[in-house]
N, C-alpha and C positions, 0 to 999 in steps of 0.2 A: 550705514543705511541697512534697514531690515530686509529680510528675504521676502520678495514679493510672492504672493500666492494667487492662484486663479483656479477656476474649475473648468477650463477648456479641455477638450479631449485631444490633447497633443501627445506625442510619443513619450514613453518612459525610457530611461537608460538604466539597464541592469548592470551595476558595477561589477558584481561577482568578485573575481580575484584580479581585477585590472591593475592593482598595485604590485602584482606578482606575475608579470607576463610569461616568464619561464614556466611557472606552475600551470598556467592555462594551457600552454602547448602540450605539456605532459598529460594533463587532465583530458584534453580533447581526444587523444588516442586511447586512453584508458576507458573513457566513457563510451567511445565508439565501439570498442571491443565488448564491453559489458552490455551495451544496447543490443548488439547482434546476438549475444548469448541469451539475453532476456527474451527476445522475439522467438528464437528457435526453441529454447527450453520450455517456455509457457505454451507455445503452439503444440509441442509434443505432448505435454500433459493434457491439453484440451482434446486433441485428436484421439489419444489412447483412451481417455475417460469416456468419450462418446462412441468409439468404435468397438471396444472390447466388451462383450456381453457380461463377462465376469466382474466388470467394474461398474455395472449399473446399480450401484448402491449409494445411499445418502452421502457417505464420506467422500466419494469421488465426484458426486454432483457438486458438493460445496467446494471441493478442491478445484474443479474446472471453473467455477465462478471466481475463485481467488486468482487463478491463472489469467483469466480474461480481464479481471480488474487490474492486475499488475501490468498486463500488456498495455491497457489504456492509460493507466496512471503514468507509466514511464513515457509513453508516446505523447502525453500532453505537455511535457516540459523538455525532454531530452533534445529533440531537433533544434529548438530555439537555443538551448544551452550550448550545443555544438557550434552553432553559428556565432554565438557571442565569444566562445573560447578560441575560435579559429582566427578571427580577424579583429581589427581595432573597433569595428562597428558594434556597439553594444545596445542598440535601440530595439525596442519592441513597441508596436503601435498600441494605442489605448484600447482598441478593440481586441487585439491579440492578448494583451495583459488581462482584460476582463474575462475573455473566454478561458484563459489559463487558470485564472483565479476560481471561476465557477467550477470547472472540471476538477481542478486540483482539490478543492475543498469537498466536492461531492464524492470523489473516489476515495479520498483519505478518510472521511467519516464512514463511508461504506465499509472500508476495510476494518475499521474498529469494531463495527457491529457484526460483520461477517466472521471475524475471529471468535467472537462470543458464541455465535451460532455453531461454529465448528467445535468449540469446546463443549457445548451442550450435547452435540451429537456424540462425542467421545464419552461424556458422562453417562448418557443413556446406554451406550454400547457396553460399558464396563460395569456400571452399577445396576442396570436393569436389563440384562441381556435377553431374558425370556420375553420381555415386553417391547424389545427394540423394534421389531418389524411393525407392531401395532402402533407404536408411538411415532416412529419416523417413517411413515408412509409417504408416498410421492406427493400427495397434496400438501401435507405439512411442510415438506422440504421446499416446495415452490413458494409457499406462504412465507417461510422464514427467509428465503432468498429475496423475495419482494420487499419484506420488512427491512432488510439490510440496505438494499439499493434505494428504497424509498426514504429511509431515515437520512441517508447521505444527501439525497436530492433536496429534501426539505431544509436541512441545515444550510446547504449552499445557497438556496433561494432566499433564506432569511439573512444570512450574514454577509454574503458577497455584495448585494446592492447597498447595504448600509455602509460598507467600506468604500465602495466606488463613488458614493455621493459626497465623500469628504473633499474639501478643496485641497488640491495638491500644490506644493511649492513649485515656482517657475523653473527651477533647475531640474526637477522631476528625476532626480538620481536615486534609484532604489538600490540600497546597499545590500543586495542579495543576489542569488543566482536564479531565482524564480519569483513570480508575482505571488507572494504570500501576504496574508493579512498583517502579521507583525511588522514586516518591512514597509508596507504601504502606509500603515498608521504612523510610522516614524517620520515620514516626509510631509505630513499634514501639519499646518500651523493652527488648525482649528482645535477646539476642545474635543479630545478623543476619549473622554472618560466613559461615555456610554458604550462606545465600541469595545474598549478594554474590559469593561465589566461583562459585556456580552461574551467576549472571547474567553474570559476567565470561567464564566458559568458553563459555556460550551465545553471547555477543556475538562472541567470537573465531571460534567454529565457524560460526555462522549469519549473521554480518554480514561479518566480514573474509574468511572462507573463500570465500563466494560472490563477494565483490567481487574477490578475487584471480583466481578462475576466469573472471569476466567480462572483466577486464583482459587476462588471458592469451589469451582467445579473440579479443579485438579486436587484440591484438598480432599474432597469426597472420593475422587478416584483413587488417591493414595491409600485412604482408609479401606476402600473396597479391595484393593490389590493386596493389602497386608493380611486380609482375611482368607486369601486364596492359599491353600496348603501346598500345592505343587509349585516347584520353581519354574517349570515350563509354562504353567498357567500365568504366573506373575510376569514372566518375560514377555509372553504374548500380549497380555493386557497393557503393559507399559510400552511395548513396541509400537502400538498404534497411537500413542500419545506424545512420545518424545519429539517426533518431527514437528508436531504442531506447537509444542512448548518452545522449541528453538525458534520457530518462525515468529511466535508472539514476542519472545525476548528481543529479537532483532528489530521488530517494528516498534514496539512500545519503548524500548530503550533509547531509540533515536528521536521519535516523535515527541515524547514527553520532554526531552532535552531541549527541543526547539520552542514548544508552546508554553512550557512552564519554567523557563530559565529566567534568572534575574536580569535586570536591565543594566548591563555594563559592557564596555567595548570588548573585553576578553570573551564574555559569554556569547556576544553577537557573532564574533569571528568564528568561534567554535560551532555556533549554530549553522553557519554556512556548510561546514564539513558534515554536520549531522544531516542537514537537508540533502546534501549530495549522497549520503549513505542510504537514506531511506527512499530516495527517488531513483537511484541507479543501482546500488549494490544489492539491497534487499530483494527487489524483484528478480534479480539474477540468481540469488542464492536459493530462493524459495523452491523452484523446480528441482534444483540439485539436491536439496535437503530431502524432499519427498521422494525423489527417484533413487538416490543412493541408499536410503534407509528403508526402502519399501520393497519387499519381495514380490508383492502383487503387481506393482507397476513394472518391475523388471521382467516378470513373467509375461505381462501384457505386451511389452515392447518386443520380446522374443517371439511371441505368437504373431504379432503384427508383421515382424520382419520375415518370419517363415511364410506367412500368407502372401506377402508381397513377392517373395522369391518364387513360390509355387505358381502364382498367376503369370509371372514373366516366363517361366519355363514350360508352361502349359502349351502343348502343340496346337497350332492353328489348323482347324479342320477345313 
């Protein structure tokens, strides 16, 4: 007897790693620790970028956008993930799955575009330093940030409804840890050719397109750095870019592995771990990468700490 399908709005079951219950228990505590680090790390980056006058420049404006995005991105899926890993109940409501899909796709696409914007900022800073202030003034920065967030929202509003309109099989078992388009497409018995073509085009335009632009920006930056005669100048120019390149590598290395992977059981199982990495690990590492490798943020943290201590020690009149 074939699998019955319907389009009722009943609950989904996120299978995750239910065939490995011991692994889920370990992952619960690991994810909980990483989630706490993600919240604290990204909150620190945002507060320092907003409060320290010396960080009121485009680079840190975009970095605070990235931190806010990572905070929202992780919070859109980790709480549900923790619930599913802790106990035998793996269900997520249709509404909850839909909201997660919309937000997940919106923020994921936004990050792709925002990383291009950040690469463009570094390109202007290194290749056109004398025109940097004129090119990257505050209005342009806001427009670029709106472009990134708006592109992600439009992509989500186009692709999410098309996916949710598919008839889903009655067992409604999603073999993934979050409600993602590839996993939802797999449980539909309808013809998903249109959705898959749409997803392929989106992946090429919004994954590979931004990646090519980022790599082109850094190729130009490398050529500009090679023309700098002093070693100190080269080190300073590269120092502003290495952190961003590392963040780009972590994000694109995992996301492309999920959305451009071949269809086979091994690749799908590996895709779960890749999804876990870019939803939990990468948002935790981003603030660490920017903090540990950035003297300006370290200095801002020290100034903020000294200011807090002075305010506490100030005598009350």
